[in-house]
C-alpha positions, 0 to 999 in steps of 0.5 A: 137766409141763404137760398138756392139760386134755382128756386124762387124765394118766398113770395105772396103771389106764389105757394106750394101745393101738396096733395095727400093720397092716403092709400097703400098696397100694404102698410109698412111696420115703421110708417106713421103716415095717415094711410090705409090699404086700398081694396076698392078702386071706387074709393080712389075715384071718390078721393079724386072727386073730393080733392078737386072739390077742396081745391075748388073751395080754396081757389076762391079764398085768400091768399090762394086766389090769384096766387100761382103754384110754383111747386106741386107734390103728390105724396102719401101713402102711395100715389102710384096706386092711382090708375092712369085715368085717375091721375089724369083727372086729378092733374087736369082738375088742379090746373083748371082750378089753380094757376101754375107758374111756367116752370113749376116743379111737379113731383109724384111719389112712386113705390117701385112695386106699383109701376103699371103700364101707362102710368109714366105717360099719364104723369108726363101728359099731366105735367109731372116732371119729377118723380120721387122713387121710394127705394129705401135700400137696395139690400134685400135683408133691410127691405124685408125688415122694413116690410116693403112690397118691392124687391131691390131688382124692382127698384132698379127696373123702375129706375131704368124705366124712369130714365128711359122715359126721359121726361122726369128728374129723379129723386131717390128716397133712402132710409138708414138706421135699421137693425139688420144683418150686416147693416153697415156694409149693406148700406155702403153697397146701396149708397155706392150703387145709388151714386153710380146710377146718378139720380138728380137728388137724394133724400136719406132719412134715419129710421124714426120709431113712431108711437102706435106703429108695429116697430114701436110694439117690437121695441116695447117688447124688448126687441130691436129695430134701430141700429145703435148710435155708433153704427148709424153714425157710420152710415151717415158718414158713408152717405155724406162722403160718397155723395160729396165725392160724386158731386152732390151738394149737401144742402139740408140735413137729409138732402143732397142734390146735383147743381140746380136740382134742389127740391123746390117743394121742400125749400118752400117749407124750409124758407117759410113760404106758404103751402096749401095741402089737400086731403086727409091729415094734410097740414097747410100754412098761410105765411101772410097770417102765420096761420097753420091749419090741418085737415081731419085725419080720418078719410070719412071725416075729411070727405064729409067735411069737404062735402058739407063746407068745401074744405076738410079743415079740422083745426088751426092755430096762429103761431105765437111769437115764440113758436114763430122764432123757434121755427125759423131758427130750427129751419135755418139750422137744418140747412147746411148753409144755415141762416143769416144771424142778424135776420134771426136776431132781429126777428127774435127782438121784434118778438120780444126775445133776447138773443141767446148769445151765451148759449150760442157761444158755448155751442160754438166752443163745443164745435157744434155751430159756426158763426162767420160771414154773418151766417149761423150754421151747424158744423158737420158734427152739429148737423148730427145733433141738430135737434138737440142744438135747436132745443138748447137754443129754444130753451135759452131764448128769454123774454125781454124784461 
């Protein structure tokens, strides 16, 4: 499949490493990630201890033993709640246990309301070279609607400090599709300011109302938290056009990058490479065995498992032939460049499936996919409906008889 020339293709001697920090200053009403409010700093110390114990166990196991980390991503939750000394201990401990490539991309997430003195120096000293700034929006109405702890001015100040520090590439996380007063115009102002501030990378995701969240309860009671489809489409088109005009490359449904600045960590997921994840609720994938496994979600349960046997694994599965080919098609179609159709067809055939030629022809006639030069990709109209397209293709896959 088409890949970024600046990121290495999947290789058995390299993997992506993810570390989950399950702490927040306050839980956002839309968030379904496994996290909780941090009230005792000692809990963060205990987390780092267990994370390093889990890393120690995996460092002695295949396929991670002897392989190198080409991408590290510390996410959450809010990793920037860790004190500088805790971050230093975590980063040093990971490098003691795993080999890192010389050009490893090392990212940490930052909530603008949690940037304390000494934190950026600690990150840079530990090898962090990329920061994902959780701006979400620069509109105060929408920030309030999202329950964020930071203001737009705090986001601007955090951005300024990151740039002045000079050691980090900066990704900006944005969110749209939120019902708020003057939402479309407010989004346009946010996008315009983001473009002027020239980040290296932008991720812009539509609000998804997950079951069990406060936003889901509001909808269940008849309230509205999401924009209607037409206004959300206007926001999507606004972002797409503005980022393209500013020289960003739209390379995945929700991601834009300046030349050479694609997110290597995400590419490792989309290209089907191996990734190892540490911490509660973390999910991992061993590409050599097509094995997916995940940790216990509860903090106490995960910590007890790590103390007892070294890892916090709570479940696992080996992908079936259907799961594997459906996943490869899904990931290919999320990439703007798409995937090589012959490779996908061969994978399907090797798994005993008939390539859904009729369905693909219908999707092409409808202007939703494009088949040319050996590539299978979504059109601009198709990227808006990529989940529906993936589902239609999955249903059309048939077992060879």
